[in-house]
MIMI-489668 format. One record per residue: x, y, z negated of N, C-alpha, C, CB in turn. Coordinates in steps of 0.1 Angstrom, whole numbers, padded with zeros to 4 digits, always signed. Atoms other than C-alpha are relative to their C-alpha. Glycine has a CB too. Layout:
XYZXYZXYZXYZ ...
% end
This chain:
+0015-0004+0011-0236+0158-0059-0003-0013+0000-0016+0012+0008 +0009+0009-0002-0258+0133-0045+0003-0011-0008-0001-0002+0013 -0006+0009+0009-0236+0108-0059+0002-0005-0008+0005+0001-0001 -0004+0001+0011-0227+0115-0088+0014-0006-0004-0008-0007-0005 -0017+0005-0003-0190+0112-0083+0007+0010+0005+0002-0012+0012 -0010-0016-0005-0159+0141-0080+0004-0009+0013+0019+0008-0012 -0009-0002-0012-0144+0147-0047+0010+0006+0000-0006+0006+0009 -0012-0008+0000-0110+0155-0042+0005+0007+0014+0011-0010-0004 -0007-0007-0008-0096+0180-0023+0005+0002+0012+0004+0001-0002 -0013+0002-0007-0071+0172-0004+0013+0013-0001-0004-0002+0015 -0007-0011+0002-0041+0197-0001-0009+0011+0010+0017-0003+0003 +0004-0011-0005-0063+0215+0021-0005+0014-0003-0006-0002+0003 -0001-0010+0004-0073+0236-0002-0019+0002-0006+0008+0009+0012 +0012+0001+0002-0109+0245-0013-0013+0009+0012+0000+0004-0014 +0007-0003-0008-0134+0252+0012-0014+0008-0007-0001-0012+0008 +0018-0001+0002-0175+0270+0011-0005-0016+0000-0009+0009+0015 +0012+0012-0001-0185+0237+0020+0005-0011-0016+0004-0012+0021 -0003+0008+0010-0168+0220-0007-0010+0009-0015+0018-0001-0001 +0009-0008+0017-0183+0252-0035-0018-0002+0004+0005+0025-0001 +0015-0003+0002-0219+0253-0018-0010-0011-0008-0006+0001+0015 +0008+0006+0009-0237+0222-0031+0004+0001-0009-0003-0011+0002 -0003-0002+0014-0220+0225-0065+0007-0017-0007-0016+0006-0009 -0007+0009+0010-0205+0190-0073+0012+0000-0003-0001-0011+0002 -0011-0002+0004-0177+0183-0087+0012-0004+0007+0001-0004-0010 -0015+0002-0008-0141+0188-0075+0013-0001-0006+0003+0010+0008 -0018+0000-0001-0104+0177-0077+0006+0006+0006+0007-0009+0003 -0009-0005-0015-0085+0204-0063+0016-0001-0002-0002+0018+0003 -0014+0007+0002-0054+0188-0053+0007+0015+0006+0002-0018+0009 -0011-0010-0008-0027+0213-0044+0013-0008+0002+0004+0015-0009 -0012+0010-0004+0004+0201-0026+0012+0011+0002-0003-0011+0017 -0018-0008+0002+0039+0215-0016-0004+0015+0011+0021-0015+0011 +0005-0015+0000+0019+0242+0008-0005+0007-0003-0004+0003+0003 +0007-0003+0008+0000+0253-0017-0015+0010+0005+0010+0005-0007 +0014-0007-0011-0028+0262+0007-0013+0005-0012-0009-0017+0013 +0005-0004+0008-0052+0281-0011+0005+0011-0008-0003-0008-0006 -0002-0010+0013-0033+0298-0036+0017-0002+0004-0007-0006-0020 -0012+0000-0004-0002+0306-0017+0005+0016+0005+0001-0010+0010 -0008-0014-0008+0018+0341-0005+0004-0002+0012+0012+0005-0005 -0003+0006-0014+0030+0348+0028+0012-0004+0005-0003+0008+0009 -0014+0010-0007+0062+0332+0027+0000-0012-0004+0015+0005-0002 +0001+0018+0000+0047+0299+0018+0000+0001-0017+0020-0012+0009 -0005+0005+0014+0056+0303-0023-0015+0002-0010+0016+0012-0007 +0012+0002+0013+0028+0295-0050-0003+0015-0004+0009-0010-0017 +0009-0010+0008+0003+0326-0060-0006-0003-0014-0011+0002+0009 +0007+0001+0015-0008+0327-0097-0016+0007+0001+0010+0010-0013 +0013-0006+0000-0034+0352-0088-0010-0007+0008+0000+0014+0006 +0006+0007-0014-0049+0332-0060-0007-0012-0007+0013-0005+0013 -0001+0015+0007-0045+0295-0082-0015+0007-0010+0019-0006-0010 +0011+0000+0009-0065+0313-0109-0011+0003+0001+0003+0004-0009 +0010+0000-0009-0091+0328-0090-0008-0012+0002+0005+0003+0010 +0005+0017+0000-0100+0292-0079-0001-0009-0009+0006-0007+0007 +0001+0008+0008-0094+0271-0102-0008+0004-0012+0012-0004-0001 +0009-0004+0008-0115+0290-0125-0018-0003+0002+0002+0013+0001 +0023+0004+0003-0151+0279-0108-0004-0010-0002-0012+0002+0011 +0007+0013+0005-0170+0257-0120+0000-0012+0003-0010+0000+0002 -0001+0017-0010-0173+0227-0094+0015-0001-0005-0002+0001+0023 -0011+0008-0002-0139+0226-0102+0008-0001-0013+0008+0005+0012 -0005+0014+0016-0128+0198-0132+0017-0003-0006-0005-0022+0006 -0013-0004+0003-0095+0194-0127+0004+0003+0010+0008-0008-0005 -0005-0002-0012-0065+0199-0106+0013-0007-0002-0001+0015+0005 -0007+0014-0008-0041+0176-0089+0015+0005+0007-0012-0006+0014 -0012-0007-0007+0000+0183-0081+0003-0012+0009+0013+0004-0010 -0007+0014-0008+0006+0160-0052+0009+0000+0000-0001-0003+0011 -0015-0003+0000+0041+0152-0052+0001-0007+0012+0009-0004-0013 +0003+0007-0014+0035+0127-0025-0016-0013+0002+0018-0010+0002 +0015+0010-0002+0010+0105-0012+0004-0013+0007-0012+0007+0011 -0007+0012-0006+0013+0069-0002-0001-0006+0015-0004-0010-0008 +0001-0001-0012+0003+0075+0033+0016+0006+0006-0013+0009+0002 -0012+0001-0007+0035+0091+0038+0008+0005-0011+0002+0008+0014 -0008+0000+0013+0055+0094+0008+0015+0006+0005+0001-0017-0007 -0014-0008-0006+0090+0121+0014-0005+0010+0011+0012-0011+0009 +0007-0005-0011+0071+0133+0043-0009+0012-0001-0008-0009+0004 +0014-0012+0006+0051+0171+0041-0005-0005+0015+0003+0022-0003 +0018-0005-0009+0018+0175+0063+0005+0005+0010-0012+0013-0007 -0002-0015-0012+0016+0193+0096-0014+0001+0004+0012-0003+0018 +0016-0001-0002-0015+0212+0107+0004+0001+0011-0011+0010-0006 +0003-0004-0014-0013+0214+0145-0011+0011+0005-0003-0011+0006 +0012-0011-0001-0022+0249+0157-0011-0002+0007+0003+0010+0006 +0015+0005-0007-0051+0233+0178-0012-0001-0010+0003-0016+0008 +0011+0000+0006-0066+0227+0149+0001+0012-0011-0003-0014-0005 -0001-0008+0008-0054+0257+0129-0009+0010+0009+0016+0003-0006 +0005-0006-0004-0087+0275+0133-0004+0015-0007-0007-0007+0004 -0002-0011+0010-0094+0308+0122-0007+0001-0012-0001+0010+0004 +0006+0009+0015-0119+0294+0095+0007-0007-0010-0007-0010+0002 -0003+0004+0006-0098+0273+0089+0016+0004-0006-0004-0008+0003 -0017-0005+0005-0065+0293+0083-0006+0012-0011+0014+0008+0017 +0004-0006+0011-0087+0316+0061-0003-0010-0011-0010+0008+0002 +0000+0006+0012-0096+0290+0037+0015-0008-0004-0012-0010+0000 -0012-0001+0008-0058+0279+0036+0009+0011-0004+0006-0006+0005 -0003-0013+0001-0047+0314+0034+0013-0002+0010+0003+0007-0016 -0015-0003-0011-0022+0311+0067-0003+0004+0013+0009-0013+0003 +0005-0011-0009-0019+0327+0098-0006-0012+0013+0015+0014+0005 +0004+0014-0013-0046+0309+0125+0007-0001+0012-0016+0002+0007 -0009+0002-0012-0031+0295+0159+0011-0002+0000+0001+0008+0006 -0013+0005+0001+0002+0282+0144-0003-0008-0008+0011+0008-0002 -0001+0013+0007+0015+0253+0133+0004-0002-0013+0008-0008+0007 -0002-0005+0013+0017+0251+0097+0004-0018-0004-0015+0010-0009 -0004+0008+0002+0039+0226+0081+0003-0004-0018+0008+0002+0009 +0004+0005+0013+0037+0213+0042+0016-0006-0002-0014-0011-0001 -0008+0007-0001+0072+0209+0031+0003-0012-0009+0007+0007+0000 -0005+0015+0007+0086+0173+0018+0001+0003-0018+0020-0004+0007 +0000+0001+0012+0091+0191-0017-0007+0013-0005+0013-0003-0005 +0005-0014+0000+0076+0218-0036+0011+0008-0005-0012+0001-0009 -0010-0015+0003+0092+0254-0044-0003+0000-0014-0005+0018+0008 +0003-0011+0008+0075+0264-0073+0007-0010-0011-0017+0006-0001 -0010+0006+0005+0096+0236-0092+0012-0008+0004-0004-0005-0006 -0009+0008-0009+0128+0213-0085+0006-0010-0010+0012+0008+0007 -0003+0015+0008+0133+0189-0118-0013+0002-0012+0021+0000-0011 +0010+0004+0006+0115+0171-0140-0005+0010-0015+0005-0015-0004 +0003-0005+0010+0117+0195-0169-0011+0012+0006+0011+0004-0007 +0010-0006-0007+0101+0223-0146-0011-0002+0006+0003+0002+0005 +0010+0004-0001+0077+0203-0135-0010+0001-0012+0002-0011+0004 +0009+0000+0017+0061+0200-0173-0004+0017+0002+0014-0004-0020 +0004-0010+0002+0064+0236-0173-0008+0006+0009+0007+0006-0002 +0012-0008-0012+0046+0247-0139-0015-0004-0007+0000-0009+0019 +0009+0007+0009+0024+0218-0155-0010+0009-0008+0009-0010-0009 +0005-0009+0011+0018+0242-0186-0004+0006+0006+0005+0006-0010 +0009-0016-0004+0012+0271-0163-0011-0002+0007+0007+0010+0010 +0018+0002-0014-0017+0260-0138-0009-0008-0013+0004-0017+0022 +0009-0005+0010-0033+0248-0172-0002+0012-0013-0002-0010-0004 +0001-0010+0003-0029+0283-0189-0009+0007+0013+0012+0006-0004 +0004-0012-0009-0039+0300-0153-0015-0006+0004+0012+0003+0015 +0012+0005+0000-0068+0277-0148-0010+0001-0015+0001-0013+0005 +0007+0000+0010-0084+0283-0184+0002-0014-0010-0012+0003+0004 -0002+0016+0013-0071+0248-0200-0006-0013+0004-0009+0003-0015 +0008+0012-0009-0088+0224-0170+0014-0007-0002-0007+0004+0018 -0015+0017-0005-0064+0188-0168+0003+0005+0013-0008-0023+0003 -0011+0000-0009-0041+0190-0150+0010-0011+0004+0006+0009-0002 -0005+0009-0004-0025+0161-0134+0006-0002+0016-0008-0007-0003 -0012-0001-0008+0000+0148-0113-0003-0011+0015+0014-0006-0011 +0000+0016-0008+0001+0122-0078+0012-0005+0006-0010-0001+0013 -0011+0008-0002+0025+0101-0071+0000-0010+0009+0002-0004-0009 +0001+0010-0001+0032+0074-0049+0021-0005-0002-0011-0003+0014 -0009+0003+0012+0063+0054-0068+0014-0003+0013-0006-0015-0014 -0014+0003+0000+0099+0051-0056+0004-0003-0002+0006+0001-0002 -0011+0004+0012+0129+0054-0072-0006+0000-0012+0012+0009-0001 +0009+0005+0014+0115+0040-0108+0011+0009-0007-0002-0021-0005 -0005-0012+0007+0143+0061-0123-0001+0011+0000+0008+0001+0000 +0003-0013-0001+0134+0091-0112-0015+0005-0005+0001+0002+0014 +0011+0001+0012+0096+0082-0132+0005+0001-0014-0010-0013+0000 -0007+0002+0011+0115+0073-0159+0008+0015-0009+0011-0012+0005 -0004-0012-0001+0132+0108-0157-0012+0012-0002+0007+0001+0013 +0013-0007+0003+0097+0126-0158-0006-0004-0013-0011-0002+0011 +0011+0002+0018+0085+0108-0188+0011+0003-0010-0008-0021-0006 -0008-0004+0009+0117+0114-0207-0004+0017-0001+0016-0003+0005 +0003-0016-0002+0110+0153-0193-0014+0004-0010-0006+0003+0020 +0018+0000+0004+0072+0147-0208+0005-0001-0018-0012-0019+0010 -0002-0002+0013+0089+0141-0243+0009+0009-0006+0004-0009-0005 -0009-0009+0004+0117+0165-0245-0008+0012+0001+0012-0001+0008 +0012-0008-0006+0089+0190-0233-0011+0005-0012-0008-0009+0010 +0012+0002+0007+0061+0181-0254-0011+0004+0009+0001+0006-0013 +0011-0002-0010+0041+0189-0222-0002-0014+0010+0005+0015+0010 +0003+0012-0004+0021+0159-0208-0009+0007+0012-0006-0010-0012 +0008+0003-0009+0002+0157-0174-0014-0008-0005+0009-0007+0010 +0010+0000+0001-0035+0153-0181-0003-0019+0004-0005+0013+0008 +0000+0013-0013-0035+0123-0154+0007-0005+0006-0005+0002+0011 -0013+0000-0015-0013+0106-0129-0009-0007+0006+0019-0009+0001 +0003+0013-0014-0025+0090-0094+0009-0002+0004-0007+0001+0013 -0008+0010-0005-0008+0061-0086-0003+0001+0017-0006-0016-0007 +0009+0004-0008-0012+0060-0051+0010-0009+0008-0008+0013+0006 -0010+0009-0003+0003+0031-0031+0004-0002+0018-0007-0014-0008 -0007+0000-0011+0023+0024+0001-0007-0004+0011+0010-0006+0000 +0007+0006-0016-0001+0010+0023-0015+0014-0001-0009-0024-0002 +0010-0014-0005-0023+0046+0022+0004+0000+0013+0004+0017-0008 +0003-0001-0018-0035+0053+0058+0002+0015-0002-0017-0005+0009 +0009-0017-0011-0042+0083+0081+0012-0002+0010-0001+0025-0011 -0004-0001-0016-0036+0084+0117+0011+0018+0002-0019+0002+0011 -0011-0012+0001-0014+0117+0109+0014-0001-0006-0006+0010-0009 -0019-0001+0007+0019+0103+0097+0007-0012+0005+0002-0002-0021 -0005+0005-0005+0041+0087+0110+0006-0015+0000+0003+0007+0000 +0005+0014+0005+0038+0049+0115+0014-0005-0012-0002-0013+0016 -0005+0004+0009+0073+0040+0096-0004+0003-0014+0008+0002+0002 +0002-0002+0013+0062+0060+0067-0009-0013-0007-0007+0013-0002 +0011+0009+0002+0029+0044+0067-0001-0018-0004-0005+0003+0013 -0003+0017+0000+0036+0005+0072+0015-0002-0013+0007-0007+0021 -0010+0002+0002+0070+0007+0055+0009+0008-0016+0004+0003+0013 -0009-0007+0008+0079+0033+0027-0011+0004-0012+0008+0013+0007 +0005-0005+0010+0069+0039-0011-0007-0018-0003-0009+0015+0003 +0011+0011+0009+0053+0010-0038-0009-0002+0005-0005+0003-0013 +0011+0008-0005+0026-0012-0029-0010+0010-0012+0002-0021-0001 +0003-0007+0013+0001+0005-0055-0002-0006-0012-0009+0006+0001 -0001+0008+0008-0001-0026-0074+0012+0000-0009-0002-0010+0006 -0010-0002+0004+0032-0026-0080+0002+0016-0014+0008+0000+0014 -0004-0015+0004+0038+0014-0089-0009+0001-0013-0004+0013+0012 +0008+0000+0010+0006+0013-0112+0000-0009-0010-0009+0001+0005 -0007+0004+0016+0022-0014-0133+0011+0002-0006+0000-0011-0002 -0012-0007+0003+0053+0004-0136-0001+0010-0006+0006+0002+0009 +0002-0010+0004+0040+0034-0139-0007+0000-0018-0008+0005+0012 +0008+0002+0014+0014+0021-0174+0014-0008-0008-0017-0013+0003 -0008+0004+0005+0046+0003-0187+0012+0011+0000+0002-0012+0005 -0008-0010+0000+0068+0030-0185-0010+0011-0013+0002+0004+0017 +0009-0011+0004+0042+0056-0201-0001-0007-0016-0016+0003+0010 +0001+0007+0012+0038+0028-0229+0013-0002-0007-0006-0012+0001 -0015+0008+0002+0075+0021-0232+0007+0015-0010+0012-0005+0020 -0003-0012+0006+0079+0061-0243-0008+0004-0006+0003+0010+0007 +0006-0003+0008+0053+0061-0263-0009+0015+0005+0010+0001-0011 +0009-0013-0009+0029+0085-0237-0014-0008+0003+0009+0006+0017 +0003+0006-0009+0006+0058-0226-0017+0005-0005+0007-0014+0000 +0018-0003+0006-0029+0073-0250+0000+0010+0002-0006-0002-0014 +0009-0014+0003-0025+0108-0243-0001+0006+0017+0010+0013-0012 +0000+0003-0018-0025+0103-0202-0009-0009+0007+0014-0006+0005 +0008+0010-0010-0052+0090-0177+0006-0004+0007-0011+0005+0007 -0007+0003-0016-0040+0069-0147-0017-0001+0006+0012-0020+0003 +0008-0002-0010-0061+0072-0119+0002-0007+0012-0002+0011+0002 -0006+0006-0011-0052+0046-0091-0007+0001+0014+0003-0013-0004 +0003-0001-0014-0055+0050-0055+0007-0006+0013+0000+0013+0003 -0005+0010-0014-0048+0025-0024-0007-0009+0002+0013-0008+0001 +0009+0008-0006-0071+0011-0006-0008-0011-0008+0008-0005+0009 +0015+0000+0010-0098+0010-0032-0014-0002+0011-0002+0018-0011 +0014-0002-0006-0127-0004-0012-0013-0007-0001+0002-0001+0011 +0011+0000+0006-0147-0023-0028-0001-0002-0016-0005-0009+0007 +0001+0002+0015-0158-0035-0062+0013-0005-0008-0012-0011-0002 -0008+0005+0007-0135-0060-0072+0013+0005+0001-0002-0012+0003 -0017-0009+0000-0102-0033-0059-0004+0006-0015+0003+0017+0015 +0005-0008+0006-0121-0015-0086+0004-0006-0016-0015+0001+0005 -0002+0011+0008-0121-0044-0112+0021+0003-0005-0007-0017+0011 -0012+0001-0001-0085-0050-0099+0010+0011-0009+0001+0000+0015 -0010-0008+0009-0071-0017-0109+0001+0006-0013+0002+0009+0004 +0004-0007+0013-0090-0010-0141+0010-0017-0009-0024+0003-0002 -0011+0006+0004-0071-0043-0153+0014-0001+0000-0002-0008+0002 -0014-0008+0000-0041-0030-0143+0005+0008-0012+0001+0008+0011 -0005-0011+0008-0042-0005-0166-0006+0015+0006+0017-0001-0001 +0006-0009-0005-0063+0024-0146-0009+0002-0009-0004-0002+0012 +0011-0003+0006-0089+0043-0163-0009+0004+0010+0002+0009-0010 +0008-0010-0012-0101+0059-0127+0005-0004+0007+0000+0014+0003 -0006+0008-0014-0101+0045-0093-0002+0013+0009-0009-0017+0008 +0002-0004-0010-0095+0067-0063-0004-0005+0016+0007+0004-0001 +0005+0003-0014-0113+0060-0026+0001+0006+0012-0010-0002+0000 -0003-0009-0014-0104+0076+0006-0002-0003+0011+0011+0003+0002 +0003+0008-0019-0102+0047+0039-0016-0001-0006+0012-0023+0007 +0012+0011+0000-0133+0030+0023-0012+0019+0001-0002-0015-0021 +0011-0007-0002-0154+0065+0016+0000+0009+0021+0000+0012-0016 +0005-0003-0012-0143+0074+0051-0003-0007+0009+0005+0007+0005 +0004+0007-0003-0154+0045+0065-0017+0003+0002+0006-0009-0006 +0013+0003+0004-0186+0049+0049-0005+0020+0010-0002-0004-0023 +0000-0009-0007-0185+0083+0068-0004-0001+0014+0010+0004-0003 +0003+0005-0019-0184+0068+0103+0016+0000+0004-0010+0017+0013 -0016+0006-0005-0145+0064+0107+0003-0011+0005+0009-0001-0009 -0004+0013-0007-0136+0041+0136+0013-0004-0001-0002+0000+0015 -0014+0001-0006-0095+0042+0129+0006+0001+0008+0004-0007+0000 -0007-0005-0016-0087+0056+0161+0013+0006-0001-0008+0011+0008 -0015-0011+0000-0058+0075+0147+0005+0011+0010+0013-0010+0001 -0004-0016-0012-0063+0108+0170-0001+0010-0016-0017+0006+0017 +0001-0012+0013-0063+0125+0130+0004+0011+0004+0007-0001-0013 -0010-0009-0006-0037+0147+0143-0002+0006+0013+0012-0005+0001 -0003-0007-0010-0045+0154+0176-0012+0009+0005+0003-0009+0010 +0011-0010-0003-0080+0172+0172-0010-0004+0011+0006+0014+0003 +0011+0005-0014-0098+0145+0197-0005-0010-0008+0008-0007+0017 +0007+0009+0009-0111+0123+0165-0015-0003+0012-0005+0009-0018 +0013+0001-0004-0143+0108+0184-0013-0004-0007+0002-0009+0008 +0012-0006+0008-0164+0111+0154-0005+0010-0004+0000-0002-0007 +0002-0016+0004-0162+0143+0147+0006+0005-0012-0013+0005-0003 -0003+0000+0010-0147+0138+0113+0015+0012+0001+0001-0015-0004 -0011-0009+0004-0110+0155+0118+0005+0001+0009+0009-0004-0009 -0003-0010-0014-0114+0173+0146-0009+0019-0002-0009-0011+0017 +0008-0009+0001-0121+0209+0150-0006+0003+0011+0005+0010-0004 +0007+0003-0012-0137+0204+0187-0013+0006-0004+0000-0015+0005 +0016-0001+0000-0172+0217+0185-0006-0011+0004-0005+0010+0009 +0013+0015-0008-0184+0189+0213+0001-0011-0011+0006-0011+0020 +0001+0013+0008-0167+0165+0191-0007-0001-0015+0015-0005-0001 +0007-0002+0015-0179+0177+0157-0015-0004+0000+0000+0016-0005 +0020-0003-0002-0219+0178+0173-0001-0015-0008-0011-0001+0022 +0002+0015+0001-0212+0138+0166-0001+0002-0017+0013-0010+0007 +0000+0006+0023-0207+0141+0123-0008+0012-0005+0023+0000-0014 +0010-0005+0002-0240+0150+0114-0001+0001-0023-0013-0010+0010 +0001+0001+0013-0240+0160+0076-0010-0005-0011+0003+0008-0002 +0010+0005+0008-0271+0152+0063-0006-0011-0002-0008+0005+0002 +0002+0018-0001-0273+0117+0073+0009-0004-0005+0000-0008+0014 -0015+0007+0003-0237+0109+0066+0002-0002-0016+0013+0010+0008 -0002-0003+0010-0238+0124+0032-0011-0013-0009-0003+0017+0002 +0007+0007+0009-0267+0101+0024+0008-0013+0002-0015+0001+0002 -0009+0008+0005-0243+0071+0037+0010-0006-0011+0003+0003+0005 -0012+0000+0009-0215+0079+0016-0006-0001-0019+0012+0017+0004 +0001-0001+0011-0236+0081-0016-0006-0016-0001-0008+0014-0004 +0007+0016-0001-0254+0047-0010+0011-0008-0001-0008-0004+0014 -0012+0009+0002-0218+0031-0006+0007+0001-0010+0008+0000+0009 -0010+0000+0014-0204+0045-0040-0011-0006-0013+0005+0020-0004 +0012+0002+0004-0239+0038-0054+0001-0020+0003-0012+0011+0010 +0002+0012-0007-0233+0001-0037+0011-0010-0005+0000+0003+0015 -0012+0007+0009-0198-0004-0051-0003-0001-0015+0013+0008+0002 +0005+0004+0018-0207+0004-0087-0007-0009-0004-0006+0009-0007 +0008+0006-0001-0232-0016-0080+0009-0017-0008-0006+0002+0015 -0011+0007-0006-0206-0042-0070+0009-0005-0015+0009+0011+0013 -0007+0002+0013-0185-0037-0102-0007-0001-0011+0007+0009-0004 +0006+0004+0011-0213-0041-0128-0004-0014+0005-0012+0010-0005 +0002+0010-0001-0222-0075-0114+0015-0010+0000-0008+0000+0011 -0013+0005+0008-0185-0089-0113+0002+0003-0017+0011+0008+0008 -0006+0003+0014-0179-0077-0150-0011-0009-0005+0003+0013-0010 +0008+0013+0005-0215-0100-0158+0005-0011+0003-0011-0001+0004 -0001+0015-0005-0202-0129-0139+0012-0001-0011+0005-0005+0019 -0011+0000+0008-0170-0126-0159-0006+0003-0017+0010+0012+0006 +0007+0003+0011-0191-0125-0189+0005+0016-0006+0005-0015-0009 +0000-0009+0004-0180-0090-0197-0009+0012-0008+0005+0002+0006 +0013-0011-0001-0200-0059-0213+0006+0013+0004-0010+0003-0015 -0005-0015-0001-0175-0028-0204+0016-0005+0011+0003+0010-0020 -0011-0005-0011-0142-0025-0185+0009+0000-0013-0002+0017+0010 
% end
């Protein structure tokens, strides 16, 4: 809220810490349906409707895959699954929680379009999008065909890149699986144009967006929006220790260990993140001016 930009919750659901400051949220719904799941792990429409209609929630993003670990579900170790975290995610505390690689609420592109329409209705008409790291190109073309056939379209598509990173994913996936963001972005833009869908869908580029130039480059390739995870983590104090899944993050960012968490002071770190955002936007405007442009 301090910086005037939106915050993606990640697949761990919406927490009181997201809601209390009142900043704009993009609620990401992954394969585990955290925060909107039944006891058997399936999607719960009632809890989704309740949370999605909260005023800070501006958009909902269905995560199909992410660049850090495309085709691979996440794991919440039992040691990090505290009572507080379990309540936020609607899971049993002290247990290992595994996100399936694929969604259970739909299995085909047409079924996904129907799910998008269902979430749009449940949320009171809020924008619904999908996030993916491009893999087999024909599969995305199948998604485009489903949009045309059903007449249902996502409001936005987040194109993540295979260069996405986290210390909580297999090295083989983070280094070698998934299309790079620039390649994936260009293909998605071309495919949407080819199917006559481009004017109705906004594109968000996500994949090593670290500087103002990276923002300009993504916009030049066809994106309207960019998302930054790694850079914001670095601004927050991340030193890329790759301890994300071990509950031993030395900076206190990805741990529930109270002794380590003490090193992360929100009141000062929030200022750093907001300043980083402001300086990045300033760099974008300077690059535009240097190119003799008035806008993107």
